[in-house]
C-alpha positions in Angstrom: 65.2 142.0 151.8 61.9 143.6 152.9 60.7 146.6 154.9 57.3 144.8 155.5 56.5 145.6 159.2 54.4 142.4 159.8 57.3 140.3 158.5 60.1 142.1 160.4 58.0 142.0 163.6 57.4 138.3 163.3 61.0 137.4 162.3 62.2 139.5 165.3 59.9 137.6 167.6 61.0 134.2 166.3 64.6 135.1 166.5 64.2 136.0 170.1 62.5 132.7 170.7 64.9 130.3 168.9 68.2 132.3 169.5 70.2 131.5 166.4 74.0 132.2 166.2 73.5 133.7 162.7 70.7 134.9 160.5 70.6 134.5 156.7 67.9 135.9 154.4 67.5 133.6 151.4 67.5 135.3 148.1 67.2 132.2 145.9 70.4 133.1 143.9 72.5 130.3 142.6 75.6 131.8 144.3 74.0 131.7 147.7 72.6 128.2 147.2 76.0 126.9 146.0 77.6 128.2 149.3 74.9 126.4 151.3 75.4 123.1 149.4 79.1 123.2 150.0 78.5 123.9 153.7 76.0 121.0 153.9 78.4 118.6 152.2 81.1 119.6 154.7 78.8 118.9 157.7 77.6 115.6 156.2 74.0 116.8 155.8 74.4 116.2 152.0 76.5 113.9 149.8 77.6 115.4 146.5 76.8 113.0 143.6 78.7 112.5 140.4 78.5 116.0 138.8 79.2 114.7 135.3 76.5 112.1 135.3 74.1 114.0 137.6 74.9 117.8 137.6 73.6 119.7 140.6 72.4 116.5 142.3 72.8 115.6 146.0 71.8 112.9 148.5 70.4 113.5 151.9 69.6 110.9 154.7 67.0 111.6 157.4 67.1 110.0 160.9 65.7 106.5 160.8 62.8 107.6 163.1 61.8 110.4 160.6 61.0 108.9 157.2 57.4 109.8 156.4 54.5 112.2 157.1 53.2 111.5 160.6 49.5 111.9 160.6 49.2 111.1 164.3 51.5 114.1 165.1 49.8 116.5 162.7 47.3 118.9 164.2 44.7 121.4 163.0 44.5 124.0 165.8 41.2 125.9 165.5 39.6 127.8 168.4 36.6 125.4 168.3 37.3 121.7 168.1 34.3 121.0 165.9 35.8 123.3 163.2 38.7 120.9 162.8 36.3 118.0 162.3 36.4 114.3 162.9 39.1 113.5 160.3 41.7 115.8 161.9 43.7 115.7 165.1 42.8 118.9 167.0 44.6 120.9 169.7 43.7 124.2 171.4 45.6 127.0 169.7 46.6 128.9 172.9 47.9 125.7 174.7 49.6 124.5 171.4 51.5 127.8 170.8 52.8 127.7 174.4 53.8 124.0 174.1 55.5 124.6 170.7 57.3 127.7 171.8 58.6 125.8 174.9 60.0 123.1 172.6 61.4 125.6 170.1 63.0 128.0 172.7 66.7 128.2 172.2 66.7 125.4 169.7 68.7 127.4 167.1 71.7 128.0 169.5 74.8 127.1 167.5 72.8 127.1 164.3 71.8 129.5 161.5 68.3 130.9 161.1 67.4 130.8 157.4 64.5 133.1 156.3 62.8 131.9 153.0 60.3 134.2 151.1 58.4 132.1 148.7 55.4 132.2 146.4 53.0 129.3 145.9 52.1 129.8 142.2 53.7 132.1 139.6 55.0 135.3 141.4 52.4 138.0 140.9 49.6 135.7 139.7 46.2 136.8 141.0 45.9 133.2 142.3 49.3 132.9 143.9 49.9 133.2 147.7 53.0 134.2 149.6 54.7 132.5 152.6 57.8 133.0 154.7 59.4 129.9 156.2 62.0 130.1 159.0 64.2 127.0 159.3 67.5 125.8 160.7 68.0 123.2 158.0 69.9 123.7 154.7 68.1 120.7 153.4 64.8 122.6 153.8 66.2 125.7 152.1 67.3 123.7 149.1 64.0 121.8 148.9 62.0 125.0 149.2 64.1 126.6 146.5 63.1 123.7 144.2 59.5 123.3 145.2 58.5 126.9 145.4 59.4 130.2 143.7 61.9 132.0 146.0 63.6 135.4 145.6 63.5 139.2 146.1 60.6 139.4 143.6 58.4 137.7 146.3 59.2 140.5 148.8 58.5 143.1 146.0 55.1 141.5 145.3 54.2 141.2 149.0 55.0 144.9 149.6 53.5 146.0 153.0 50.7 143.5 152.9 49.9 141.3 156.0 48.4 138.6 153.7 51.1 135.9 154.0 51.6 132.6 155.7 54.0 132.3 158.6 56.0 129.1 158.9 58.4 128.1 161.6 60.5 124.9 161.4 62.8 123.8 164.2 64.8 120.5 163.8 65.4 120.5 167.5 66.6 116.9 168.4 64.4 115.1 165.9 62.6 113.5 168.9 59.6 111.6 167.7 57.9 112.0 171.2 58.0 115.8 170.8 57.4 115.9 167.1 54.5 118.2 166.1 53.3 119.5 162.7 50.7 122.1 163.6 48.5 124.2 161.3 46.7 127.3 162.7 44.3 128.0 159.7 42.6 130.9 161.5 46.1 132.6 162.0 47.8 131.7 158.6 50.5 130.0 160.7 52.4 126.7 160.5 54.8 125.4 163.1 56.8 122.1 162.7 59.2 120.8 165.4 61.4 117.8 165.9 61.2 116.5 162.2 63.6 116.9 159.3 61.6 114.8 156.8 60.4 116.6 153.6 56.6 116.2 154.0 56.8 117.5 157.6 59.2 120.4 157.0 58.9 121.7 153.4 56.1 123.9 154.8 55.0 125.2 151.4 53.9 121.7 150.4 51.1 119.9 152.2 51.1 122.3 155.2 50.5 125.5 153.2 49.3 124.4 149.7 46.6 122.1 151.1 45.9 122.4 154.9 46.1 126.2 155.1 45.0 126.8 151.5 41.9 124.6 151.7 40.7 126.9 154.6 41.6 130.0 152.6 39.8 128.6 149.6 36.6 127.9 151.6 36.6 131.5 152.8 37.6 133.1 149.5 35.5 131.0 147.1 38.2 128.8 145.5 39.5 125.2 146.0 42.9 123.8 147.1 43.0 120.1 146.1 45.3 117.2 146.2 45.2 116.8 142.4 47.5 116.4 139.4 46.7 118.6 136.3 47.3 117.0 132.9 46.8 118.4 129.4 45.8 116.0 126.6 46.4 117.2 123.0 44.5 115.5 120.3 45.7 115.2 116.6 43.9 118.5 115.7 46.1 120.3 118.3 43.3 120.9 120.7 44.3 120.6 124.4 41.9 119.7 127.2 42.9 119.6 130.8 41.9 117.2 133.6 42.5 117.3 137.3 42.8 114.0 139.2 42.9 113.1 142.9 44.5 109.8 144.2 45.9 109.0 147.6 49.7 108.8 147.8 51.2 105.8 146.0 48.3 105.3 143.6 50.1 106.4 140.4 49.4 110.1 140.6 52.9 111.2 139.3 52.8 108.4 136.7 49.4 109.7 135.3 50.6 113.4 135.5 53.6 112.5 133.3 51.8 109.9 131.1 53.4 109.0 127.7 50.7 108.1 125.1 50.9 104.5 123.8 52.5 104.1 120.4 49.1 103.9 118.5 48.2 107.3 120.0 51.6 108.8 119.4 51.4 107.8 115.8 48.1 109.6 115.4 49.6 112.8 116.9 48.4 112.7 120.5 50.6 114.5 123.1 50.3 115.0 126.9 51.4 117.9 129.0 52.1 118.0 132.7 50.9 121.1 134.6 51.3 119.5 138.0 51.7 116.2 139.7 50.3 116.8 143.2 48.4 120.0 144.0 45.8 122.1 142.1 44.4 125.5 143.2 41.1 126.0 141.3 39.2 129.2 140.7 36.1 130.2 138.7 37.4 132.3 135.8 35.8 135.3 134.2 34.3 132.9 131.6 32.5 130.9 134.4 34.6 127.8 133.9 36.9 126.2 136.5 40.6 127.2 136.0 43.6 125.6 137.8 47.1 126.5 138.6 49.8 124.3 140.1 51.1 126.2 143.1 54.3 124.2 143.2 57.5 124.7 141.2 59.0 121.2 141.6 58.2 117.5 142.1 58.5 115.7 145.4 58.2 112.2 144.1 58.4 108.7 145.5 61.6 107.1 144.1 61.0 103.3 144.5 59.3 101.9 141.4 60.3 105.0 139.2 62.1 103.6 136.2 62.3 103.9 132.4 59.2 101.9 131.9 56.9 103.1 134.7 57.7 106.8 134.3 60.5 107.9 131.9 59.5 111.5 132.2 59.9 111.5 136.0 63.2 109.7 135.7 64.5 112.3 133.2 63.3 115.1 135.5 65.7 113.8 138.3 68.9 113.9 136.1 70.0 117.4 137.3 69.4 119.9 140.1 67.7 117.2 142.2 67.9 116.4 146.0 67.4 112.7 146.7 66.3 111.6 150.2 66.9 108.1 151.7 67.9 106.3 148.5 70.9 104.0 148.1 74.3 105.3 147.0 76.6 103.5 144.5 80.1 104.4 145.8 81.8 103.3 142.6 80.4 106.0 140.5 78.6 108.2 143.1 75.2 107.8 141.6 71.9 106.8 143.3 69.9 103.6 143.2 66.5 102.4 144.5 64.3 99.3 144.3 62.6 99.2 140.9 65.1 101.5 139.1 66.8 98.7 137.2 68.2 95.2 137.8 71.7 96.4 138.6 71.9 97.2 142.3 75.4 98.4 143.4 77.7 95.9 144.9 79.8 98.6 146.6 76.8 100.5 148.0 75.6 102.5 151.0 72.0 101.9 152.1 69.5 104.7 153.0 70.7 104.6 156.7 74.3 105.2 155.7 75.5 101.6 156.2 77.7 99.7 153.7 75.3 97.6 151.5 75.9 95.0 148.8 72.8 95.1 146.7 73.7 91.9 144.8 73.4 89.8 148.0 71.6 91.7 150.7 68.0 90.8 151.6 67.6 94.3 153.1 66.3 97.2 151.0 68.8 99.8 149.8 66.3 102.6 149.6 63.5 103.3 152.1 60.1 102.5 150.6 59.1 106.2 151.0 62.5 107.5 149.7 62.1 110.7 147.6 63.4 112.9 144.8 62.9 116.7 144.9 63.3 117.8 141.2 62.7 121.1 139.4 59.6 121.1 137.2 61.5 122.8 134.4 63.4 119.5 133.9 60.3 117.6 133.0 60.3 116.7 129.2 56.5 117.0 129.0 56.1 120.2 131.1 53.1 122.2 129.8 53.8 125.5 128.0 51.0 126.8 130.4 53.0 125.9 133.5 53.8 129.5 134.4 50.5 131.0 133.2 49.2 133.5 135.7 45.6 132.3 135.1 46.2 128.6 134.8 44.3 126.2 132.6 40.6 125.4 132.2 39.5 122.0 133.6 37.2 119.8 131.5 37.1 116.8 133.9 37.8 115.9 137.5 38.9 112.4 138.2 38.9 110.5 141.5 40.5 107.1 142.0 42.1 104.7 144.4 43.4 101.1 144.7 40.5 98.6 144.9 41.2 95.0 144.1 37.7 94.1 143.0 34.8 96.5 143.9 35.2 99.6 141.6 35.1 99.3 137.8 37.9 100.6 135.6 36.0 103.9 135.0 32.6 105.4 135.5 31.1 108.9 135.2 29.1 110.4 138.1 25.4 111.2 137.4 25.7 114.9 138.3 28.1 117.3 140.1 26.5 116.5 143.5 26.8 112.8 142.7 30.4 113.4 141.7 31.0 115.1 145.1 29.4 112.0 146.7 31.8 109.7 144.6 34.8 111.8 145.8 33.6 111.9 149.4 33.4 108.1 149.5 36.8 107.3 148.0 38.7 104.4 149.5 42.0 103.0 148.8 44.4 100.3 150.0 47.2 102.0 151.9 50.8 102.4 150.7 54.1 103.3 152.4 53.8 107.1 151.9 52.3 107.5 155.4 53.4 105.6 158.6 51.2 102.7 159.6 50.0 99.4 158.2 50.1 98.7 154.4 47.3 97.2 152.4 44.4 98.2 154.6 41.3 99.7 152.9 41.1 103.2 154.2 38.5 105.9 153.4 40.2 109.0 152.0 37.6 111.5 150.7 39.0 113.4 147.6 42.4 112.1 148.7 42.2 115.0 151.2 41.7 113.2 154.5 45.3 114.0 155.8 45.3 117.4 154.2 42.0 119.2 154.8 42.6 122.2 157.1 39.1 122.3 158.5 35.9 120.2 159.1 35.5 117.8 156.2 31.7 118.1 156.4 32.1 121.8 155.6 34.6 120.9 152.9 32.0 118.7 151.2 29.5 121.6 151.5 32.1 123.9 149.9 32.3 121.5 146.9 28.5 121.5 146.5 28.5 125.4 146.7 31.2 125.5 144.0 29.0 123.3 141.8 26.1 125.7 142.2 28.3 128.6 141.1 29.7 126.7 138.1 26.3 125.5 137.0 26.3 124.1 133.5 30.0 125.0 133.1 31.1 122.6 135.9 33.6 119.9 134.8 32.3 116.3 134.5 33.3 114.1 137.4 34.7 110.5 136.9 36.1 107.7 139.0 38.9 105.3 137.9 40.4 102.2 139.3 43.6 101.0 137.5 44.1 98.3 140.2 41.4 95.5 139.7 43.2 92.1 140.1 42.6 88.6 138.7 42.3 85.4 140.8 46.1 85.3 141.0 46.4 88.9 142.3 47.8 90.3 139.1 46.6 93.7 137.8 44.3 93.2 134.8 44.5 96.7 133.3 48.0 97.5 132.0 48.0 101.1 133.4 50.7 103.6 132.8 50.5 105.1 129.3 47.5 103.0 128.4 45.4 105.0 130.9 45.1 107.5 128.0 42.6 105.1 126.5 40.3 105.7 129.4 41.0 109.5 129.4 40.0 109.6 125.8 36.6 108.1 126.6 36.1 110.7 129.4 36.9 113.6 127.1 34.4 112.3 124.5 31.9 112.2 127.3 32.7 115.9 128.1 32.1 116.7 124.4 28.9 114.5 124.4 30.3 112.5 121.4 30.0 109.0 122.9 27.2 107.2 124.7 27.3 105.4 128.0 25.5 102.6 130.0 23.5 103.7 133.0 24.2 101.6 136.1 23.3 102.1 139.8 26.7 103.8 140.5 26.9 106.0 137.4 27.6 105.9 133.7 30.0 103.2 132.3 31.6 103.0 128.9 30.3 100.5 126.4 33.3 98.1 126.0 33.6 98.8 122.3 34.1 102.6 123.1 37.4 102.0 124.9 40.1 101.8 122.3 42.0 98.5 122.6 44.1 98.9 119.4 47.6 97.6 120.0 46.7 96.3 123.4 46.9 92.6 124.3 43.4 92.6 125.9 40.1 91.1 124.7 36.8 92.9 124.9 35.6 90.1 127.3 38.4 90.9 129.7 37.5 94.6 129.5 33.9 93.7 130.2 35.1 91.9 133.4 36.8 95.1 134.8 33.7 97.2 133.9 31.4 94.9 135.9 29.4 96.4 138.8 28.5 93.8 141.4 25.3 94.9 143.2 26.0 92.8 146.3 29.5 94.2 146.7 28.0 97.7 146.3 25.3 97.2 148.9 28.0 96.3 151.4 30.0 99.4 150.3 26.8 101.6 150.8 26.7 100.2 154.4 30.3 101.3 155.0 29.7 104.7 153.5 26.8 105.2 155.9 29.2 104.5 158.8 31.7 107.0 157.3 29.0 109.7 156.9 27.8 109.3 160.6 31.2 110.7 161.7 30.3 114.1 160.3 27.0 114.4 162.2 25.1 117.5 161.3 28.0 119.0 159.4 27.4 116.5 156.6 25.5 118.2 153.7 22.0 116.9 153.1 22.9 116.5 149.4 25.3 113.7 150.3 22.8 111.8 152.4 20.3 112.1 149.5 23.0 110.7 147.1 23.6 107.7 149.4 19.8 107.1 149.7 19.6 107.3 145.9 22.4 104.8 145.4 20.8 102.3 147.8 17.4 102.7 146.0 19.0 102.0 142.6 20.9 99.0 143.9 17.6 97.5 145.2 
């Protein structure tokens, strides 16, 4: 427990508002969590899985109207609307607090209030931040205890400080018409009502680690980014780290847990996962950019995860994992999802809780956005630097997305500012991770469009400012597209572990040991500099996915112009200059 006055005062105020029957302070101990798991199994909130095959694993089902992040119900509440910017939904803070408190009032009657102290980042790290989440959901408690660092040491580290993020979650009636996920960046506060789905209620995740933290980073001179962090160890034992941003469902977790192809393994290459989703990046005493992963677990998309696509992620889910909205095999009490293997259960239960025969049903057993929440410590390739207080130095920053034809396999930006331009113009074909249509090309600058806690024009300016501070020590910036397709719609590049072939070229560029071809969009590899050993691909095919079509890019430049107009005078002049430069080079 804590004697922190600001915490006790806020908890008292929230308790008065929601009126719980009981209050439980979460200490993160296994004994306490085991009691909560048993209680959730008794109430039906959790299903206990086969503890011999999957020790410590449980299944949870959400309401059918509550299965993904809801961007249309997610708000940035700043005093001035223009400070939230055109890419966010905005509401007036005073009116919003009143509305949310009216919805939350009395909603814990008959329920328990759980108070969770948590640290984003290693407890006590100079780069870590502390939050407190109040919730009426055991599911949220268990997820937060996997995804963040929870325990008495968080209170001890916080002491009497008022520098912590307040988070209130109320399940209420899970009413989609009254569902709101509201961030108040100027007040270090998050309130989520009428949802029980992970991305809307595990408040340490996107709400704090990106929306609130991006605002803190702007004010404090660091960056909170929607990025994986991966270490690549060469045969000499040297490790270089890259950070990479992709919209949800574009292979981010797969890249974060990449397994080198056999020809690389035989030479002694290894890869190390530092994080699969979020990077907090600071300028270190040596002037370089250093990154920590503020999370302590993986909240991964289950469908498509299998022994071939991501064996490390699959191994990570084998113990201590909470599965959400996957199918259940009743014969052996294990879980199943589309793309796991070719043996769906005959005697199954689908994600909605209905009996399901996977051998004959045309309906899916798992929801397309079903999830696993798994402890990072389970990951076979977890970096030895995972718990480092100072993080790891970043050599390269990578942007990417799904583009069927426009973007080449890889290119390097012409400069830091050009790299910011490349990131700011990112576009991808949508997936099922957010509600809405699938397969539409959607602009998603730096993969942060749903997660930036303030005006994105100011966010771009912050990137440019960070580049000035880093100077010659700034990481090189690259763009990748694993998703170019042939005339039959099949992916041309094999992806997965073979992406290391592209990363190797990038790291050589960082060391200035390999040349490149200058094009209007940036620097491309010479086909002979991408290692195709052991790969069933000709150099001609590779040339095809390295092609830059000027007509396509002129059209793209026109669309970028439309995107930039939205930011008005908040768009940094440097990005307008970069767009003009691109158009000139294309002519």
